[in-house]
PDB file of N, CA, C and O in Angstrom:
ATOM      1  N   MET A   1      28.865   3.907  36.298  1.00  0.00           N
ATOM      2  CA  MET A   1      28.607   3.292  35.013  1.00  0.00           C
ATOM      3  C   MET A   1      27.655   2.112  35.133  1.00  0.00           C
ATOM      4  O   MET A   1      27.363   1.464  34.128  1.00  0.00           O
ATOM      5  N   ARG A   2      27.161   1.813  36.336  1.00  0.00           N
ATOM      6  CA  ARG A   2      26.251   0.682  36.506  1.00  0.00           C
ATOM      7  C   ARG A   2      24.832   1.048  36.106  1.00  0.00           C
ATOM      8  O   ARG A   2      24.068   0.165  35.718  1.00  0.00           O
ATOM      9  N   ILE A   3      24.459   2.289  36.184  1.00  0.00           N
ATOM     10  CA  ILE A   3      23.081   2.682  35.875  1.00  0.00           C
ATOM     11  C   ILE A   3      22.767   2.480  34.385  1.00  0.00           C
ATOM     12  O   ILE A   3      21.713   1.913  34.096  1.00  0.00           O
ATOM     13  N   PRO A   4      23.588   2.897  33.425  1.00  0.00           N
ATOM     14  CA  PRO A   4      23.248   2.639  32.024  1.00  0.00           C
ATOM     15  C   PRO A   4      23.134   1.145  31.700  1.00  0.00           C
ATOM     16  O   PRO A   4      22.281   0.746  30.908  1.00  0.00           O
ATOM     17  N   ARG A   5      23.983   0.329  32.304  1.00  0.00           N
ATOM     18  CA  ARG A   5      23.914  -1.111  32.055  1.00  0.00           C
ATOM     19  C   ARG A   5      22.623  -1.680  32.646  1.00  0.00           C
ATOM     20  O   ARG A   5      21.982  -2.528  32.026  1.00  0.00           O
ATOM     21  N   LEU A   6      22.241  -1.224  33.832  1.00  0.00           N
ATOM     22  CA  LEU A   6      21.007  -1.674  34.463  1.00  0.00           C
ATOM     23  C   LEU A   6      19.796  -1.236  33.635  1.00  0.00           C
ATOM     24  O   LEU A   6      18.842  -1.996  33.470  1.00  0.00           O
ATOM     25  N   LEU A   7      19.843  -0.022  33.125  1.00  0.00           N
ATOM     26  CA  LEU A   7      18.766   0.482  32.284  1.00  0.00           C
ATOM     27  C   LEU A   7      18.640  -0.342  31.003  1.00  0.00           C
ATOM     28  O   LEU A   7      17.528  -0.641  30.568  1.00  0.00           O
ATOM     29  N   ALA A   8      19.750  -0.706  30.406  1.00  0.00           N
ATOM     30  CA  ALA A   8      19.728  -1.523  29.192  1.00  0.00           C
ATOM     31  C   ALA A   8      19.143  -2.903  29.482  1.00  0.00           C
ATOM     32  O   ALA A   8      18.386  -3.433  28.669  1.00  0.00           O
ATOM     33  N   VAL A   9      19.478  -3.484  30.614  1.00  0.00           N
ATOM     34  CA  VAL A   9      18.942  -4.794  30.988  1.00  0.00           C
ATOM     35  C   VAL A   9      17.440  -4.707  31.222  1.00  0.00           C
ATOM     36  O   VAL A   9      16.695  -5.595  30.807  1.00  0.00           O
ATOM     37  N   LEU A  10      16.990  -3.644  31.883  1.00  0.00           N
ATOM     38  CA  LEU A  10      15.561  -3.472  32.134  1.00  0.00           C
ATOM     39  C   LEU A  10      14.787  -3.263  30.833  1.00  0.00           C
ATOM     40  O   LEU A  10      13.704  -3.822  30.662  1.00  0.00           O
ATOM     41  N   LEU A  11      15.326  -2.472  29.929  1.00  0.00           N
ATOM     42  CA  LEU A  11      14.659  -2.240  28.656  1.00  0.00           C
ATOM     43  C   LEU A  11      14.593  -3.523  27.818  1.00  0.00           C
ATOM     44  O   LEU A  11      13.580  -3.793  27.172  1.00  0.00           O
ATOM     45  N   ALA A  12      15.653  -4.297  27.829  1.00  0.00           N
ATOM     46  CA  ALA A  12      15.647  -5.553  27.090  1.00  0.00           C
ATOM     47  C   ALA A  12      14.656  -6.532  27.715  1.00  0.00           C
ATOM     48  O   ALA A  12      13.968  -7.262  27.002  1.00  0.00           O
ATOM     49  N   GLY A  13      14.586  -6.545  29.017  1.00  0.00           N
ATOM     50  CA  GLY A  13      13.646  -7.435  29.709  1.00  0.00           C
ATOM     51  C   GLY A  13      12.201  -7.072  29.423  1.00  0.00           C
ATOM     52  O   GLY A  13      11.373  -7.958  29.213  1.00  0.00           O
ATOM     53  N   THR A  14      11.885  -5.790  29.412  1.00  0.00           N
ATOM     54  CA  THR A  14      10.511  -5.390  29.107  1.00  0.00           C
ATOM     55  C   THR A  14      10.166  -5.716  27.659  1.00  0.00           C
ATOM     56  O   THR A  14       9.016  -6.039  27.362  1.00  0.00           O
ATOM     57  N   GLY A  15      11.131  -5.638  26.758  1.00  0.00           N
ATOM     58  CA  GLY A  15      10.865  -6.004  25.373  1.00  0.00           C
ATOM     59  C   GLY A  15      10.538  -7.476  25.225  1.00  0.00           C
ATOM     60  O   GLY A  15       9.656  -7.850  24.453  1.00  0.00           O
ATOM     61  N   VAL A  16      11.247  -8.306  25.962  1.00  0.00           N
ATOM     62  CA  VAL A  16      10.996  -9.746  25.907  1.00  0.00           C
ATOM     63  C   VAL A  16       9.636 -10.068  26.517  1.00  0.00           C
ATOM     64  O   VAL A  16       8.883 -10.872  25.969  1.00  0.00           O
ATOM     65  N   ILE A  17       9.323  -9.447  27.642  1.00  0.00           N
ATOM     66  CA  ILE A  17       8.041  -9.709  28.300  1.00  0.00           C
ATOM     67  C   ILE A  17       6.886  -9.201  27.449  1.00  0.00           C
ATOM     68  O   ILE A  17       5.849  -9.858  27.355  1.00  0.00           O
ATOM     69  N   THR A  18       7.051  -8.052  26.837  1.00  0.00           N
ATOM     70  CA  THR A  18       5.997  -7.503  25.990  1.00  0.00           C
ATOM     71  C   THR A  18       5.754  -8.392  24.776  1.00  0.00           C
ATOM     72  O   THR A  18       4.614  -8.508  24.329  1.00  0.00           O
ATOM     73  N   GLY A  19       6.770  -9.010  24.242  1.00  0.00           N
ATOM     74  CA  GLY A  19       6.620  -9.885  23.094  1.00  0.00           C
ATOM     75  C   GLY A  19       5.899 -11.177  23.420  1.00  0.00           C
ATOM     76  O   GLY A  19       5.426 -11.859  22.510  1.00  0.00           O
ATOM     77  N   CYS A  20       5.804 -11.529  24.677  1.00  0.00           N
ATOM     78  CA  CYS A  20       5.150 -12.777  25.064  1.00  0.00           C
ATOM     79  C   CYS A  20       3.661 -12.615  25.340  1.00  0.00           C
ATOM     80  O   CYS A  20       2.973 -13.612  25.558  1.00  0.00           O
ATOM     81  N   ARG A  21       3.152 -11.411  25.336  1.00  0.00           N
ATOM     82  CA  ARG A  21       1.736 -11.235  25.668  1.00  0.00           C
ATOM     83  C   ARG A  21       0.856 -11.641  24.495  1.00  0.00           C
ATOM     84  O   ARG A  21       1.308 -11.690  23.351  1.00  0.00           O
ATOM     85  N   GLU A  22      -0.403 -11.929  24.796  1.00  0.00           N
ATOM     86  CA  GLU A  22      -1.349 -12.358  23.770  1.00  0.00           C
ATOM     87  C   GLU A  22      -1.767 -11.165  22.919  1.00  0.00           C
ATOM     88  O   GLU A  22      -2.026 -10.080  23.439  1.00  0.00           O
ATOM     89  N   LEU A  23      -1.829 -11.374  21.618  1.00  0.00           N
ATOM     90  CA  LEU A  23      -2.210 -10.304  20.720  1.00  0.00           C
ATOM     91  C   LEU A  23      -3.715 -10.102  20.748  1.00  0.00           C
ATOM     92  O   LEU A  23      -4.461 -11.067  20.913  1.00  0.00           O
ATOM     93  N   PRO A  24      -4.181  -8.857  20.589  1.00  0.00           N
ATOM     94  CA  PRO A  24      -5.622  -8.630  20.562  1.00  0.00           C
ATOM     95  C   PRO A  24      -6.238  -9.199  19.286  1.00  0.00           C
ATOM     96  O   PRO A  24      -5.551  -9.374  18.279  1.00  0.00           O
ATOM     97  N   GLU A  25      -7.513  -9.481  19.338  1.00  0.00           N
ATOM     98  CA  GLU A  25      -8.195 -10.020  18.167  1.00  0.00           C
ATOM     99  C   GLU A  25      -8.283  -8.936  17.096  1.00  0.00           C
ATOM    100  O   GLU A  25      -8.628  -7.796  17.407  1.00  0.00           O
ATOM    101  N   PRO A  26      -7.980  -9.266  15.850  1.00  0.00           N
ATOM    102  CA  PRO A  26      -8.021  -8.245  14.796  1.00  0.00           C
ATOM    103  C   PRO A  26      -9.442  -7.732  14.567  1.00  0.00           C
ATOM    104  O   PRO A  26     -10.421  -8.463  14.719  1.00  0.00           O
ATOM    105  N   ILE A  27      -9.521  -6.476  14.201  1.00  0.00           N
ATOM    106  CA  ILE A  27     -10.820  -5.864  13.933  1.00  0.00           C
ATOM    107  C   ILE A  27     -11.247  -6.258  12.529  1.00  0.00           C
ATOM    108  O   ILE A  27     -10.500  -6.057  11.572  1.00  0.00           O
ATOM    109  N   GLY A  28     -12.425  -6.809  12.403  1.00  0.00           N
ATOM    110  CA  GLY A  28     -12.909  -7.248  11.107  1.00  0.00           C
ATOM    111  C   GLY A  28     -13.922  -6.263  10.533  1.00  0.00           C
ATOM    112  O   GLY A  28     -14.499  -5.454  11.259  1.00  0.00           O
ATOM    113  N   VAL A  29     -14.124  -6.340   9.247  1.00  0.00           N
ATOM    114  CA  VAL A  29     -15.070  -5.468   8.585  1.00  0.00           C
ATOM    115  C   VAL A  29     -16.448  -6.122   8.538  1.00  0.00           C
ATOM    116  O   VAL A  29     -17.462  -5.440   8.685  1.00  0.00           O
ATOM    117  N   GLY A  30     -16.491  -7.399   8.341  1.00  0.00           N
ATOM    118  CA  GLY A  30     -17.763  -8.107   8.226  1.00  0.00           C
ATOM    119  C   GLY A  30     -17.815  -9.269   9.183  1.00  0.00           C
ATOM    120  O   GLY A  30     -17.083  -9.308  10.172  1.00  0.00           O
ATOM    121  N   PRO A  31     -18.684 -10.220   8.888  1.00  0.00           N
ATOM    122  CA  PRO A  31     -18.778 -11.396   9.763  1.00  0.00           C
ATOM    123  C   PRO A  31     -17.512 -12.252   9.671  1.00  0.00           C
ATOM    124  O   PRO A  31     -16.746 -12.169   8.711  1.00  0.00           O
ATOM    125  N   HIS A  32     -17.329 -13.050  10.671  1.00  0.00           N
ATOM    126  CA  HIS A  32     -16.166 -13.928  10.716  1.00  0.00           C
ATOM    127  C   HIS A  32     -16.273 -14.953   9.585  1.00  0.00           C
ATOM    128  O   HIS A  32     -17.359 -15.484   9.349  1.00  0.00           O
ATOM    129  N   PRO A  33     -15.171 -15.246   8.876  1.00  0.00           N
ATOM    130  CA  PRO A  33     -15.219 -16.177   7.743  1.00  0.00           C
ATOM    131  C   PRO A  33     -15.645 -17.588   8.130  1.00  0.00           C
ATOM    132  O   PRO A  33     -16.164 -18.323   7.289  1.00  0.00           O
ATOM    133  N   ALA A  34     -15.439 -17.977   9.371  1.00  0.00           N
ATOM    134  CA  ALA A  34     -15.804 -19.329   9.785  1.00  0.00           C
ATOM    135  C   ALA A  34     -17.279 -19.432  10.176  1.00  0.00           C
ATOM    136  O   ALA A  34     -17.753 -20.527  10.477  1.00  0.00           O
ATOM    137  N   GLU A  35     -18.008 -18.328  10.179  1.00  0.00           N
ATOM    138  CA  GLU A  35     -19.426 -18.342  10.538  1.00  0.00           C
ATOM    139  C   GLU A  35     -20.215 -19.047   9.427  1.00  0.00           C
ATOM    140  O   GLU A  35     -20.219 -18.571   8.292  1.00  0.00           O
ATOM    141  N   PRO A  36     -20.883 -20.172   9.728  1.00  0.00           N
ATOM    142  CA  PRO A  36     -21.554 -20.926   8.664  1.00  0.00           C
ATOM    143  C   PRO A  36     -22.788 -20.228   8.093  1.00  0.00           C
ATOM    144  O   PRO A  36     -23.156 -20.487   6.947  1.00  0.00           O
ATOM    145  N   TYR A  37     -23.428 -19.359   8.852  1.00  0.00           N
ATOM    146  CA  TYR A  37     -24.655 -18.715   8.384  1.00  0.00           C
ATOM    147  C   TYR A  37     -24.432 -17.276   7.933  1.00  0.00           C
ATOM    148  O   TYR A  37     -25.393 -16.534   7.730  1.00  0.00           O
ATOM    149  N   ALA A  38     -23.207 -16.888   7.781  1.00  0.00           N
ATOM    150  CA  ALA A  38     -22.916 -15.528   7.328  1.00  0.00           C
ATOM    151  C   ALA A  38     -23.291 -15.401   5.857  1.00  0.00           C
ATOM    152  O   ALA A  38     -23.000 -16.289   5.056  1.00  0.00           O
ATOM    153  N   GLY A  39     -23.927 -14.313   5.513  1.00  0.00           N
ATOM    154  CA  GLY A  39     -24.341 -14.101   4.134  1.00  0.00           C
ATOM    155  C   GLY A  39     -23.163 -13.714   3.260  1.00  0.00           C
ATOM    156  O   GLY A  39     -22.177 -13.148   3.731  1.00  0.00           O
ATOM    157  N   ALA A  40     -23.280 -14.024   2.000  1.00  0.00           N
ATOM    158  CA  ALA A  40     -22.234 -13.656   1.050  1.00  0.00           C
ATOM    159  C   ALA A  40     -22.663 -12.390   0.320  1.00  0.00           C
ATOM    160  O   ALA A  40     -23.858 -12.113   0.209  1.00  0.00           O
ATOM    161  N   GLY A  41     -21.713 -11.629  -0.173  1.00  0.00           N
ATOM    162  CA  GLY A  41     -22.016 -10.424  -0.924  1.00  0.00           C
ATOM    163  C   GLY A  41     -22.660 -10.754  -2.254  1.00  0.00           C
ATOM    164  O   GLY A  41     -22.511 -11.858  -2.777  1.00  0.00           O
ATOM    165  N   GLN A  42     -23.379  -9.783  -2.796  1.00  0.00           N
ATOM    166  CA  GLN A  42     -24.053  -9.975  -4.075  1.00  0.00           C
ATOM    167  C   GLN A  42     -23.018  -9.969  -5.195  1.00  0.00           C
ATOM    168  O   GLN A  42     -22.192  -9.060  -5.272  1.00  0.00           O
ATOM    169  N   ALA A  43     -23.059 -10.977  -6.062  1.00  0.00           N
ATOM    170  CA  ALA A  43     -22.140 -11.046  -7.194  1.00  0.00           C
ATOM    171  C   ALA A  43     -22.656 -10.124  -8.293  1.00  0.00           C
ATOM    172  O   ALA A  43     -23.858 -10.094  -8.558  1.00  0.00           O
ATOM    173  N   ARG A  44     -21.779  -9.385  -8.926  1.00  0.00           N
ATOM    174  CA  ARG A  44     -22.192  -8.517 -10.024  1.00  0.00           C
ATOM    175  C   ARG A  44     -21.158  -8.607 -11.136  1.00  0.00           C
ATOM    176  O   ARG A  44     -19.981  -8.878 -10.897  1.00  0.00           O
ATOM    177  N   TYR A  45     -21.624  -8.374 -12.348  1.00  0.00           N
ATOM    178  CA  TYR A  45     -20.748  -8.451 -13.501  1.00  0.00           C
ATOM    179  C   TYR A  45     -20.152  -7.083 -13.771  1.00  0.00           C
ATOM    180  O   TYR A  45     -20.852  -6.071 -13.747  1.00  0.00           O
ATOM    181  N   GLN A  46     -18.866  -7.061 -14.025  1.00  0.00           N
ATOM    182  CA  GLN A  46     -18.190  -5.842 -14.443  1.00  0.00           C
ATOM    183  C   GLN A  46     -17.151  -6.243 -15.480  1.00  0.00           C
ATOM    184  O   GLN A  46     -16.294  -7.090 -15.227  1.00  0.00           O
ATOM    185  N   SER A  47     -17.241  -5.626 -16.642  1.00  0.00           N
ATOM    186  CA  SER A  47     -16.332  -5.962 -17.723  1.00  0.00           C
ATOM    187  C   SER A  47     -14.909  -5.549 -17.359  1.00  0.00           C
ATOM    188  O   SER A  47     -14.698  -4.524 -16.711  1.00  0.00           O
ATOM    189  N   ILE A  48     -13.950  -6.343 -17.775  1.00  0.00           N
ATOM    190  CA  ILE A  48     -12.560  -6.004 -17.469  1.00  0.00           C
ATOM    191  C   ILE A  48     -12.049  -4.864 -18.343  1.00  0.00           C
ATOM    192  O   ILE A  48     -10.996  -4.292 -18.064  1.00  0.00           O
ATOM    193  N   THR A  49     -12.785  -4.534 -19.391  1.00  0.00           N
ATOM    194  CA  THR A  49     -12.346  -3.456 -20.280  1.00  0.00           C
ATOM    195  C   THR A  49     -13.058  -2.132 -19.982  1.00  0.00           C
ATOM    196  O   THR A  49     -12.885  -1.173 -20.735  1.00  0.00           O
ATOM    197  N   ASP A  50     -13.849  -2.051 -18.911  1.00  0.00           N
ATOM    198  CA  ASP A  50     -14.497  -0.781 -18.552  1.00  0.00           C
ATOM    199  C   ASP A  50     -13.437   0.270 -18.234  1.00  0.00           C
ATOM    200  O   ASP A  50     -12.493   0.006 -17.490  1.00  0.00           O
ATOM    201  N   GLY A  51     -13.600   1.451 -18.800  1.00  0.00           N
ATOM    202  CA  GLY A  51     -12.680   2.548 -18.536  1.00  0.00           C
ATOM    203  C   GLY A  51     -11.361   2.446 -19.275  1.00  0.00           C
ATOM    204  O   GLY A  51     -10.453   3.238 -19.020  1.00  0.00           O
ATOM    205  N   MET A  52     -11.233   1.501 -20.176  1.00  0.00           N
ATOM    206  CA  MET A  52      -9.981   1.343 -20.911  1.00  0.00           C
ATOM    207  C   MET A  52      -9.911   2.342 -22.060  1.00  0.00           C
ATOM    208  O   MET A  52     -10.916   2.597 -22.724  1.00  0.00           O
ATOM    209  N   GLN A  53      -8.743   2.901 -22.294  1.00  0.00           N
ATOM    210  CA  GLN A  53      -8.553   3.840 -23.389  1.00  0.00           C
ATOM    211  C   GLN A  53      -7.868   3.141 -24.555  1.00  0.00           C
ATOM    212  O   GLN A  53      -7.109   2.189 -24.373  1.00  0.00           O
ATOM    213  N   ASP A  54      -8.149   3.628 -25.740  1.00  0.00           N
ATOM    214  CA  ASP A  54      -7.558   3.065 -26.941  1.00  0.00           C
ATOM    215  C   ASP A  54      -6.257   3.810 -27.235  1.00  0.00           C
ATOM    216  O   ASP A  54      -6.270   5.028 -27.412  1.00  0.00           O
ATOM    217  N   TYR A  55      -5.160   3.107 -27.289  1.00  0.00           N
ATOM    218  CA  TYR A  55      -3.857   3.702 -27.561  1.00  0.00           C
ATOM    219  C   TYR A  55      -3.377   3.242 -28.935  1.00  0.00           C
ATOM    220  O   TYR A  55      -2.627   2.273 -29.049  1.00  0.00           O
ATOM    221  N   GLN A  56      -3.811   3.935 -29.957  1.00  0.00           N
ATOM    222  CA  GLN A  56      -3.402   3.619 -31.310  1.00  0.00           C
ATOM    223  C   GLN A  56      -2.029   4.224 -31.589  1.00  0.00           C
ATOM    224  O   GLN A  56      -1.659   5.244 -31.006  1.00  0.00           O
ATOM    225  N   ILE A  57      -1.297   3.601 -32.465  1.00  0.00           N
ATOM    226  CA  ILE A  57       0.012   4.110 -32.849  1.00  0.00           C
ATOM    227  C   ILE A  57      -0.193   5.362 -33.695  1.00  0.00           C
ATOM    228  O   ILE A  57      -0.986   5.372 -34.637  1.00  0.00           O
ATOM    229  N   VAL A  58       0.537   6.414 -33.339  1.00  0.00           N
ATOM    230  CA  VAL A  58       0.435   7.666 -34.095  1.00  0.00           C
ATOM    231  C   VAL A  58       1.781   7.943 -34.756  1.00  0.00           C
ATOM    232  O   VAL A  58       2.820   7.449 -34.318  1.00  0.00           O
ATOM    233  N   LYS A  59       1.741   8.728 -35.802  1.00  0.00           N
ATOM    234  CA  LYS A  59       2.978   9.096 -36.474  1.00  0.00           C
ATOM    235  C   LYS A  59       3.725  10.113 -35.622  1.00  0.00           C
ATOM    236  O   LYS A  59       3.102  10.967 -34.991  1.00  0.00           O
ATOM    237  N   PRO A  60       5.056  10.032 -35.596  1.00  0.00           N
ATOM    238  CA  PRO A  60       5.816  10.971 -34.786  1.00  0.00           C
ATOM    239  C   PRO A  60       5.746  12.384 -35.359  1.00  0.00           C
ATOM    240  O   PRO A  60       5.676  12.584 -36.572  1.00  0.00           O
ATOM    241  N   LYS A  61       5.769  13.360 -34.443  1.00  0.00           N
ATOM    242  CA  LYS A  61       5.783  14.761 -34.856  1.00  0.00           C
ATOM    243  C   LYS A  61       7.217  15.140 -35.224  1.00  0.00           C
ATOM    244  O   LYS A  61       8.162  14.469 -34.810  1.00  0.00           O
ATOM    245  N   PRO A  62       7.380  16.205 -35.995  1.00  0.00           N
ATOM    246  CA  PRO A  62       8.738  16.647 -36.293  1.00  0.00           C
ATOM    247  C   PRO A  62       9.446  17.047 -34.990  1.00  0.00           C
ATOM    248  O   PRO A  62       8.958  17.893 -34.240  1.00  0.00           O
ATOM    249  N   TRP A  63      10.584  16.434 -34.742  1.00  0.00           N
ATOM    250  CA  TRP A  63      11.237  16.631 -33.455  1.00  0.00           C
ATOM    251  C   TRP A  63      11.820  18.029 -33.295  1.00  0.00           C
ATOM    252  O   TRP A  63      11.975  18.489 -32.164  1.00  0.00           O
ATOM    253  N   GLY A  64      12.138  18.699 -34.347  1.00  0.00           N
ATOM    254  CA  GLY A  64      12.748  20.025 -34.232  1.00  0.00           C
ATOM    255  C   GLY A  64      11.821  21.034 -33.573  1.00  0.00           C
ATOM    256  O   GLY A  64      12.246  21.752 -32.668  1.00  0.00           O
ATOM    257  N   SER A  65      10.575  21.106 -33.999  1.00  0.00           N
ATOM    258  CA  SER A  65       9.645  22.067 -33.411  1.00  0.00           C
ATOM    259  C   SER A  65       9.299  21.695 -31.968  1.00  0.00           C
ATOM    260  O   SER A  65       9.139  22.569 -31.116  1.00  0.00           O
ATOM    261  N   VAL A  66       9.185  20.408 -31.705  1.00  0.00           N
ATOM    262  CA  VAL A  66       8.898  19.979 -30.335  1.00  0.00           C
ATOM    263  C   VAL A  66      10.075  20.314 -29.430  1.00  0.00           C
ATOM    264  O   VAL A  66       9.873  20.762 -28.302  1.00  0.00           O
ATOM    265  N   ASN A  67      11.285  20.108 -29.897  1.00  0.00           N
ATOM    266  CA  ASN A  67      12.476  20.399 -29.114  1.00  0.00           C
ATOM    267  C   ASN A  67      12.585  21.898 -28.833  1.00  0.00           C
ATOM    268  O   ASN A  67      12.939  22.293 -27.722  1.00  0.00           O
ATOM    269  N   GLU A  68      12.288  22.724 -29.811  1.00  0.00           N
ATOM    270  CA  GLU A  68      12.350  24.173 -29.619  1.00  0.00           C
ATOM    271  C   GLU A  68      11.299  24.632 -28.611  1.00  0.00           C
ATOM    272  O   GLU A  68      11.541  25.566 -27.847  1.00  0.00           O
ATOM    273  N   ARG A  69      10.143  23.989 -28.604  1.00  0.00           N
ATOM    274  CA  ARG A  69       9.073  24.396 -27.714  1.00  0.00           C
ATOM    275  C   ARG A  69       9.412  24.093 -26.254  1.00  0.00           C
ATOM    276  O   ARG A  69       9.034  24.863 -25.371  1.00  0.00           O
ATOM    277  N   VAL A  70      10.106  23.004 -25.980  1.00  0.00           N
ATOM    278  CA  VAL A  70      10.405  22.619 -24.598  1.00  0.00           C
ATOM    279  C   VAL A  70      11.792  23.049 -24.135  1.00  0.00           C
ATOM    280  O   VAL A  70      12.119  22.902 -22.958  1.00  0.00           O
ATOM    281  N   ALA A  71      12.593  23.565 -25.018  1.00  0.00           N
ATOM    282  CA  ALA A  71      13.954  23.967 -24.654  1.00  0.00           C
ATOM    283  C   ALA A  71      13.930  25.246 -23.805  1.00  0.00           C
ATOM    284  O   ALA A  71      13.016  26.060 -23.935  1.00  0.00           O
ATOM    285  N   PRO A  72      14.930  25.421 -22.942  1.00  0.00           N
ATOM    286  CA  PRO A  72      14.999  26.655 -22.148  1.00  0.00           C
ATOM    287  C   PRO A  72      15.163  27.866 -23.084  1.00  0.00           C
ATOM    288  O   PRO A  72      15.779  27.793 -24.147  1.00  0.00           O
ATOM    289  N   LYS A  73      14.585  28.962 -22.634  1.00  0.00           N
ATOM    290  CA  LYS A  73      14.662  30.191 -23.431  1.00  0.00           C
ATOM    291  C   LYS A  73      16.097  30.718 -23.444  1.00  0.00           C
ATOM    292  O   LYS A  73      16.794  30.674 -22.430  1.00  0.00           O
ATOM    293  N   LYS A  74      16.529  31.219 -24.606  1.00  0.00           N
ATOM    294  CA  LYS A  74      17.884  31.769 -24.723  1.00  0.00           C
ATOM    295  C   LYS A  74      17.887  33.180 -24.135  1.00  0.00           C
ATOM    296  O   LYS A  74      16.926  33.936 -24.275  1.00  0.00           O
ATOM    297  N   LYS A  75      18.981  33.503 -23.483  1.00  0.00           N
ATOM    298  CA  LYS A  75      19.092  34.834 -22.843  1.00  0.00           C
ATOM    299  C   LYS A  75      19.638  35.852 -23.790  1.00  0.00           C
ATOM    300  O   LYS A  75      19.796  37.016 -23.421  1.00  0.00           O
TER     301      LYS A  75
END
């Protein structure tokens, strides 16, 4: 029964050691934000209402015909 306990100690030890290592530098998409001469993206105007749909209030349909249309077929 000493081998499973030894294995658990070794696995816990490797987890602790692995957590202490230095993390790699993150991969960036553009220049580093602290770079003073990095160019900025071009600003462009886009309306906040582009692609918006108009949802006007409509009168309700008669519920009986709608209910019959979606109800399971009678056998």
